[in-house]
C-alpha positions in Angstrom: 78.0 54.0 164.8 78.1 57.4 163.1 77.5 59.6 166.2 80.2 57.3 168.1 82.6 58.1 165.1 81.6 61.9 165.1 82.4 61.9 168.7 85.8 60.5 168.4 86.7 62.7 165.8 85.7 65.8 167.8 88.0 64.5 170.9 90.9 64.2 168.5 90.1 67.9 167.4 89.4 69.5 170.7 92.4 67.8 172.9 95.3 69.7 174.0 98.4 68.9 171.6 101.7 68.0 172.9 102.7 69.5 169.5 102.3 73.5 171.3 105.2 72.3 173.6 107.3 70.2 171.0 106.2 69.3 167.6 105.9 65.8 167.2 105.7 65.0 170.8 109.5 65.2 171.3 111.9 68.1 172.3 115.2 68.0 170.9 116.4 69.4 174.2 114.9 67.3 176.9 113.4 63.8 178.0 110.2 63.4 176.9 106.8 61.3 178.0 103.9 61.8 175.7 100.3 59.9 175.6 97.9 59.7 172.5 94.8 58.6 170.8 94.4 57.0 167.7 91.6 56.0 165.2 91.7 54.8 161.8 91.1 52.3 159.0 92.7 48.9 158.3 92.8 47.2 154.7 93.5 43.8 155.8 93.9 40.5 154.0 94.9 36.8 154.7 97.8 34.9 153.1 98.4 31.1 152.9 96.0 28.5 152.6 93.0 30.9 153.0 90.6 28.7 152.0 88.6 30.8 149.8 89.2 34.1 151.8 91.3 35.3 149.1 90.2 39.5 149.2 91.0 42.5 151.4 88.3 43.9 153.8 88.2 47.2 155.9 88.2 47.6 159.2 88.5 49.9 162.1 91.5 50.6 164.4 90.9 52.3 168.2 94.1 52.7 170.5 95.3 54.6 173.5 99.4 54.8 173.3 102.2 56.1 175.5 105.5 56.9 174.2 108.8 57.6 175.9 112.0 59.1 174.9 114.7 56.7 175.4 118.0 58.6 174.6 119.0 62.0 176.0 121.2 63.0 172.8 118.9 61.6 169.8 115.1 61.8 169.5 114.5 58.0 170.0 111.2 57.0 171.3 109.7 53.5 172.5 105.6 53.7 171.9 103.0 51.0 173.2 99.5 51.0 174.1 96.3 48.8 173.4 94.5 48.7 170.2 91.1 47.3 169.2 91.8 46.5 165.6 89.6 44.4 163.0 91.2 42.3 160.7 90.3 39.3 158.0 89.5 39.0 154.5 86.5 38.9 152.2 86.1 37.2 148.9 82.4 38.6 148.5 79.1 39.2 151.1 78.8 35.4 151.0 82.4 34.4 152.2 84.4 36.3 154.5 86.5 36.2 157.9 86.1 38.6 160.4 88.7 38.7 163.0 88.6 41.0 165.7 92.0 41.5 167.9 93.2 43.3 171.2 96.9 44.4 170.2 99.7 45.6 171.8 102.7 47.0 169.8 106.2 47.7 171.0 107.3 50.5 168.5 110.8 52.2 167.9 110.2 55.7 166.5 113.2 58.2 165.3 111.8 61.9 165.6 112.9 64.3 162.8 112.2 68.0 162.9 111.0 68.7 159.7 109.8 72.3 159.9 109.2 74.6 163.5 105.5 72.8 163.5 105.8 69.7 161.7 107.6 66.7 162.8 108.3 63.0 161.2 108.3 60.0 162.8 109.2 56.7 161.3 108.8 53.3 163.1 109.3 49.6 163.0 108.4 46.9 166.3 106.9 44.2 166.9 103.1 43.5 167.7 101.3 41.0 169.7 97.7 40.1 169.3 94.7 38.0 170.8 91.6 37.4 169.1 88.4 38.1 170.9 85.8 37.5 168.6 84.6 37.5 164.9 82.3 35.9 162.4 83.0 33.7 159.2 80.8 33.0 156.7 81.4 30.4 153.8 80.2 30.5 150.2 78.1 27.4 150.7 76.0 29.1 153.5 77.6 27.7 156.4 78.8 30.5 159.0 80.3 30.7 162.5 79.5 33.6 165.1 83.1 33.2 166.7 86.1 32.8 164.5 88.1 31.8 167.5 85.7 29.3 169.1 88.4 26.3 169.0 86.7 24.3 166.4 88.7 22.4 164.0 88.7 24.9 161.3 88.7 28.0 163.4 91.8 30.4 163.9 94.3 30.5 166.7 93.8 33.4 169.0 97.6 34.3 169.4 99.4 36.1 166.7 102.5 38.5 166.4 103.8 40.6 163.4 106.0 43.5 162.4 104.4 47.1 162.2 106.5 49.6 160.1 105.5 52.8 158.8 105.7 56.5 159.2 103.9 59.4 161.4 103.9 62.7 161.1 102.6 65.7 163.5 101.0 68.8 162.7 99.9 71.4 165.7 97.2 69.1 166.9 96.9 66.5 164.5 98.8 63.1 164.4 98.9 61.1 161.2 100.4 58.0 160.3 100.4 55.3 157.8 102.0 51.5 157.3 101.8 48.1 156.9 102.0 45.0 159.5 103.1 41.8 158.4 101.6 39.1 160.3 104.6 36.1 161.2 102.3 33.8 163.1 100.5 31.0 161.6 96.9 31.5 162.6 95.4 28.4 160.7 94.0 26.1 163.2 93.0 23.4 160.6 94.6 21.1 158.1 95.0 20.5 154.4 95.1 16.7 154.1 97.7 15.4 156.6 99.5 18.9 156.7 98.8 21.8 158.8 97.3 25.0 157.0 99.4 28.0 157.1 97.5 31.4 157.1 99.2 34.9 158.2 97.7 38.5 158.5 98.4 41.3 157.0 97.2 44.8 157.0 97.7 48.3 155.3 96.5 50.9 158.3 95.9 54.6 158.4 95.6 56.3 161.5 94.2 59.6 162.8 95.3 60.9 166.2 96.8 63.4 168.7 99.6 63.4 171.0 99.6 65.3 174.3 
């Protein structure tokens, strides 16, 4: 894993930056399409009827993205891509839920030319996720090798949310941070006669390049 992360960082620093042509992946005078890579950290949690998964846990983000300018007169961009993202929650080493997703965001970004070399890009938009695996462990010693195996006490695979944050590009590097609010109930179990209600949430920091 350490060698893999070092290789990703090397690619991020070596890749040609779109900022050399127009800082922040956009030009104020022409239409633009850009591509990018992202790698970063999630600090996620679960809210609601969490069944003991009350704390936060760290996870990985990996993604490739593409963006397009949607206005000739204003630096407004639409960005999407494919993310692998690790979420869930953790109470301690004996009680945790790891939830791995493939995610497609649809983000609206506004480009602000802060200086000749720095661009700031606040963004907001929906995200759509599909659970591809994970593991649960409960304090009583019980464990599950697939958090989405469709057992009665598992999590639903489909999730949707809202992502809000801000990015900045300088020379070769792009940095963004923000928060993702889950709006879909991902619990697939009941509390008594009622359906449980659980939502994802995650603070994220990603490093990458636009070119």
